[in-house]
FIKOLZA-1660 file (N, C-alpha, C; in steps of 0.1 Angstrom, whole numbers, plus 5000, padded with zeros to 4 digits):
% residues 110
   i   px   py   pz ch aa at
   1 3181 2229 0237  A  M  N
   1 3175 2242 0235  A  M CA
   1 3176 2250 0247  A  M  C
   2 3180 2263 0246  A  G  N
   2 3182 2271 0258  A  G CA
   2 3169 2278 0262  A  G  C
   3 3170 2284 0274  A  L  N
   3 3159 2291 0279  A  L CA
   3 3157 2304 0272  A  L  C
   4 3144 2307 0267  A  K  N
   4 3141 2319 0260  A  K CA
   4 3135 2329 0270  A  K  C
   5 3140 2341 0270  A  L  N
   5 3135 2352 0278  A  L CA
   5 3126 2361 0270  A  L  C
   6 3114 2364 0275  A  L  N
   6 3106 2374 0269  A  L CA
   6 3113 2388 0268  A  L  C
   7 3111 2396 0258  A  P  N
   7 3118 2409 0258  A  P CA
   7 3114 2418 0270  A  P  C
   8 3102 2416 0275  A  S  N
   8 3098 2425 0286  A  S CA
   8 3106 2421 0299  A  S  C
   9 3112 2409 0300  A  L  N
   9 3119 2405 0311  A  L CA
   9 3134 2407 0311  A  L  C
  10 3139 2411 0299  A  K  N
  10 3153 2414 0297  A  K CA
  10 3156 2428 0303  A  K  C
  11 3169 2429 0308  A  E  N
  11 3174 2441 0314  A  E CA
  11 3175 2451 0302  A  E  C
  12 3171 2463 0304  A  K  N
  12 3172 2473 0293  A  K CA
  12 3186 2480 0295  A  K  C
  13 3191 2484 0283  A  K  N
  13 3205 2490 0284  A  K CA
  13 3205 2504 0276  A  K  C
  14 3215 2512 0280  A  R  N
  14 3217 2524 0273  A  R CA
  14 3232 2525 0269  A  R  C
  15 3234 2532 0259  A  Y  N
  15 3248 2534 0254  A  Y CA
  15 3252 2549 0256  A  Y  C
  16 3262 2551 0265  A  V  N
  16 3266 2564 0269  A  V CA
  16 3279 2567 0261  A  V  C
  17 3278 2578 0253  A  A  N
  17 3290 2582 0245  A  A CA
  17 3298 2592 0254  A  A  C
  18 3311 2591 0254  A  Y  N
  18 3319 2600 0263  A  Y CA
  18 3331 2604 0255  A  Y  C
  19 3337 2615 0260  A  E  N
  19 3349 2621 0254  A  E CA
  19 3359 2623 0265  A  E  C
  20 3372 2621 0261  A  V  N
  20 3383 2623 0271  A  V CA
  20 3390 2636 0266  A  V  C
  21 3390 2646 0275  A  I  N
  21 3397 2659 0272  A  I CA
  21 3410 2659 0280  A  I  C
  22 3421 2660 0273  A  S  N
  22 3434 2660 0280  A  S CA
  22 3445 2667 0271  A  S  C
  23 3456 2670 0278  A  D  N
  23 3467 2676 0270  A  D CA
  23 3473 2667 0261  A  D  C
  24 3476 2654 0265  A  N  N
  24 3482 2644 0257  A  N CA
  24 3472 2633 0254  A  N  C
  25 3474 2625 0244  A  K  N
  25 3465 2614 0241  A  K CA
  25 3466 2604 0252  A  K  C
  26 3455 2598 0255  A  V  N
  26 3454 2586 0264  A  V CA
  26 3449 2574 0256  A  V  C
  27 3454 2562 0260  A  N  N
  27 3449 2551 0252  A  N CA
  27 3437 2544 0258  A  N  C
  28 3431 2535 0250  A  Y  N
  28 3418 2529 0253  A  Y CA
  28 3419 2521 0266  A  Y  C
  29 3429 2513 0268  A  T  N
  29 3430 2504 0280  A  T CA
  29 3431 2511 0293  A  T  C
  30 3439 2522 0293  A  D  N
  30 3440 2530 0305  A  D CA
  30 3427 2537 0308  A  D  C
  31 3420 2542 0298  A  T  N
  31 3407 2549 0300  A  T CA
  31 3397 2539 0305  A  T  C
  32 3396 2527 0299  A  K  N
  32 3387 2517 0303  A  K CA
  32 3389 2513 0318  A  K  C
  33 3402 2510 0322  A  D  N
  33 3405 2506 0336  A  D CA
  33 3401 2518 0345  A  D  C
  34 3404 2530 0341  A  S  N
  34 3401 2541 0350  A  S CA
  34 3386 2543 0352  A  S  C
  35 3378 2542 0341  A  I  N
  35 3363 2543 0342  A  I CA
  35 3358 2532 0352  A  I  C
  36 3362 2520 0350  A  I  N
  36 3357 2509 0358  A  I CA
  36 3361 2511 0373  A  I  C
  37 3374 2514 0375  A  E  N
  37 3378 2516 0389  A  E CA
  37 3371 2528 0396  A  E  C
  38 3369 2538 0388  A  N  N
  38 3362 2550 0394  A  N CA
  38 3348 2547 0398  A  N  C
  39 3341 2540 0389  A  Y  N
  39 3327 2536 0392  A  Y CA
  39 3327 2527 0405  A  Y  C
  40 3336 2518 0405  A  K  N
  40 3337 2508 0417  A  K CA
  40 3340 2516 0430  A  K  C
  41 3348 2527 0428  A  K  N
  41 3352 2535 0440  A  K CA
  41 3340 2541 0446  A  K  C
  42 3331 2546 0438  A  Y  N
  42 3319 2554 0443  A  Y CA
  42 3307 2545 0446  A  Y  C
  43 3305 2534 0439  A  F  N
  43 3293 2525 0440  A  F CA
  43 3296 2511 0445  A  F  C
  44 3308 2507 0446  A  G  N
  44 3312 2494 0451  A  G CA
  44 3311 2483 0440  A  G  C
  45 3315 2471 0444  A  I  N
  45 3315 2460 0434  A  I CA
  45 3300 2456 0431  A  I  C
  46 3292 2456 0441  A  I  N
  46 3278 2453 0439  A  I CA
  46 3271 2463 0429  A  I  C
  47 3274 2476 0432  A  G  N
  47 3268 2486 0423  A  G CA
  47 3273 2484 0408  A  G  C
  48 3286 2480 0407  A  L  N
  48 3292 2478 0394  A  L CA
  48 3285 2466 0387  A  L  C
  49 3282 2456 0395  A  A  N
  49 3275 2444 0389  A  A CA
  49 3260 2447 0385  A  A  C
  50 3254 2455 0394  A  K  N
  50 3240 2459 0390  A  K CA
  50 3239 2468 0378  A  K  C
  51 3249 2476 0376  A  A  N
  51 3249 2485 0365  A  A CA
  51 3252 2478 0352  A  A  C
  52 3258 2466 0353  A  D  N
  52 3262 2458 0341  A  D CA
  52 3270 2467 0332  A  D  C
  53 3280 2474 0337  A  L  N
  53 3289 2483 0330  A  L CA
  53 3298 2476 0321  A  L  C
  54 3299 2480 0308  A  M  N
  54 3308 2475 0298  A  M CA
  54 3313 2486 0289  A  M  C
  55 3326 2488 0290  A  V  N
  55 3333 2498 0282  A  V CA
  55 3335 2491 0268  A  V  C
  56 3329 2496 0258  A  L  N
  56 3330 2490 0245  A  L CA
  56 3343 2494 0238  A  L  C
  57 3347 2486 0228  A  E  N
  57 3360 2489 0221  A  E CA
  57 3359 2499 0210  A  E  C
  58 3347 2506 0210  A  D  N
  58 3346 2517 0200  A  D CA
  58 3354 2529 0205  A  D  C
  59 3366 2532 0199  A  W  N
  59 3375 2542 0204  A  W CA
  59 3380 2550 0192  A  W  C
  60 3376 2562 0190  A  K  N
  60 3380 2571 0180  A  K CA
  60 3382 2585 0185  A  K  C
  61 3394 2591 0182  A  N  N
  61 3396 2605 0185  A  N CA
  61 3393 2608 0200  A  N  C
  62 3397 2600 0209  A  Q  N
  62 3395 2602 0223  A  Q CA
  62 3380 2601 0227  A  Q  C
  63 3372 2594 0219  A  K  N
  63 3358 2592 0222  A  K CA
  63 3355 2578 0223  A  K  C
  64 3345 2574 0231  A  G  N
  64 3342 2560 0232  A  G CA
  64 3327 2558 0237  A  G  C
  65 3323 2546 0238  A  I  N
  65 3309 2542 0242  A  I CA
  65 3310 2532 0254  A  I  C
  66 3301 2535 0263  A  I  N
  66 3299 2526 0275  A  I CA
  66 3285 2520 0275  A  I  C
  67 3283 2507 0276  A  K  N
  67 3270 2501 0277  A  K CA
  67 3267 2500 0292  A  K  C
  68 3255 2504 0296  A  V  N
  68 3251 2504 0310  A  V CA
  68 3236 2501 0311  A  V  C
  69 3232 2496 0323  A  N  N
  69 3218 2494 0326  A  N CA
  69 3210 2507 0326  A  N  C
  70 3198 2508 0321  A  N  N
  70 3191 2521 0319  A  N CA
  70 3188 2528 0333  A  N  C
  71 3188 2520 0343  A  K  N
  71 3185 2526 0356  A  K CA
  71 3198 2532 0363  A  K  C
  72 3210 2530 0357  A  H  N
  72 3222 2535 0363  A  H CA
  72 3230 2545 0354  A  H  C
  73 3223 2551 0344  A  T  N
  73 3230 2561 0336  A  T CA
  73 3234 2573 0343  A  T  C
  74 3226 2578 0353  A  D  N
  74 3229 2590 0360  A  D CA
  74 3241 2587 0369  A  D  C
  75 3242 2575 0375  A  E  N
  75 3254 2572 0383  A  E CA
  75 3266 2572 0375  A  E  C
  76 3265 2566 0363  A  L  N
  76 3277 2566 0354  A  L CA
  76 3281 2580 0350  A  L  C
  77 3272 2588 0346  A  K  N
  77 3275 2602 0343  A  K CA
  77 3282 2609 0354  A  K  C
  78 3277 2607 0366  A  M  N
  78 3284 2613 0378  A  M CA
  78 3298 2608 0380  A  M  C
  79 3300 2595 0379  A  S  N
  79 3313 2589 0380  A  S CA
  79 3323 2594 0369  A  S  C
  80 3318 2596 0357  A  L  N
  80 3326 2601 0346  A  L CA
  80 3331 2615 0350  A  L  C
  81 3321 2623 0355  A  G  N
  81 3325 2637 0359  A  G CA
  81 3335 2638 0370  A  G  C
  82 3335 2628 0379  A  L  N
  82 3344 2628 0390  A  L CA
  82 3358 2622 0387  A  L  C
  83 3359 2617 0375  A  T  N
  83 3372 2611 0371  A  T CA
  83 3382 2623 0368  A  T  C
  84 3393 2624 0375  A  K  N
  84 3402 2635 0373  A  K CA
  84 3415 2631 0367  A  K  C
  85 3419 2618 0369  A  K  N
  85 3432 2614 0364  A  K CA
  85 3431 2600 0357  A  K  C
  86 3439 2599 0346  A  I  N
  86 3441 2586 0339  A  I CA
  86 3456 2585 0337  A  I  C
  87 3461 2575 0343  A  N  N
  87 3476 2572 0342  A  N CA
  87 3484 2584 0347  A  N  C
  88 3480 2590 0358  A  N  N
  88 3487 2602 0364  A  N CA
  88 3487 2614 0354  A  N  C
  89 3477 2615 0346  A  Q  N
  89 3475 2626 0337  A  Q CA
  89 3462 2633 0340  A  Q  C
  90 3461 2646 0341  A  N  N
  90 3449 2653 0343  A  N CA
  90 3440 2652 0331  A  N  C
  91 3427 2648 0334  A  V  N
  91 3418 2646 0323  A  V CA
  91 3404 2651 0327  A  V  C
  92 3395 2653 0317  A  I  N
  92 3381 2656 0320  A  I CA
  92 3374 2646 0311  A  I  C
  93 3365 2638 0318  A  L  N
  93 3356 2629 0310  A  L CA
  93 3343 2635 0309  A  L  C
  94 3338 2637 0297  A  R  N
  94 3326 2644 0294  A  R CA
  94 3316 2635 0287  A  R  C
  95 3304 2635 0291  A  C  N
  95 3293 2627 0285  A  C CA
  95 3288 2634 0273  A  C  C
  96 3289 2628 0261  A  L  N
  96 3284 2634 0249  A  L CA
  96 3269 2632 0246  A  L  C
  97 3264 2620 0250  A  G  N
  97 3250 2617 0249  A  G CA
  97 3247 2603 0252  A  G  C
  98 3234 2600 0252  A  I  N
  98 3229 2587 0256  A  I CA
  98 3220 2582 0245  A  I  C
  99 3221 2569 0242  A  S  N
  99 3212 2564 0231  A  S CA
  99 3208 2550 0236  A  S  C
 100 3196 2545 0231  A  G  N
 100 3191 2532 0233  A  G CA
 100 3196 2522 0223  A  G  C
 101 3202 2527 0212  A  M  N
 101 3207 2518 0202  A  M CA
 101 3221 2521 0199  A  M  C
 102 3229 2511 0198  A  I  N
 102 3244 2512 0196  A  I CA
 102 3247 2519 0182  A  I  C
 103 3240 2516 0172  A  N  N
 103 3242 2522 0159  A  N CA
 103 3240 2537 0159  A  N  C
 104 3229 2541 0165  A  K  N
 104 3227 2555 0166  A  K CA
 104 3237 2562 0175  A  K  C
 105 3242 2556 0185  A  A  N
 105 3252 2562 0194  A  A CA
 105 3265 2564 0185  A  A  C
 106 3269 2554 0178  A  R  N
 106 3281 2554 0169  A  R CA
 106 3279 2566 0159  A  R  C
 107 3268 2566 0152  A  K  N
 107 3266 2576 0141  A  K CA
 107 3266 2590 0147  A  K  C
 108 3259 2592 0158  A  R  N
 108 3257 2606 0163  A  R CA
 108 3270 2611 0170  A  R  C
 109 3277 2603 0178  A  Y  N
 109 3287 2608 0187  A  Y CA
 109 3301 2605 0184  A  Y  C
 110 3303 2594 0175  A  L  N
 110 3317 2591 0172  A  L CA
 110 3321 2596 0159  A  L  C
% end
């Protein structure tokens, strides 16, 4: 039997919905790599680990969802805003909204 954690001791998470605005379509894997590398560039590997950043595979019409620790949502939004290129293509990454539940984030923003 594994160790059970009380809900109050678990790390809380938020789901950040984002949109990629670009002239041509960009694919999910390039976007994911760019988001992670950009976050690492500004906050380092330790910051990336603390944020518990995970780019989810929800990808529709240039929109996606990122799971992040609730204390690091502002940092993620800043790093999204500072992302200028994906695969040598000019892009704008825009935060559509933040939710505490994945189903609500999918329903509202994707």
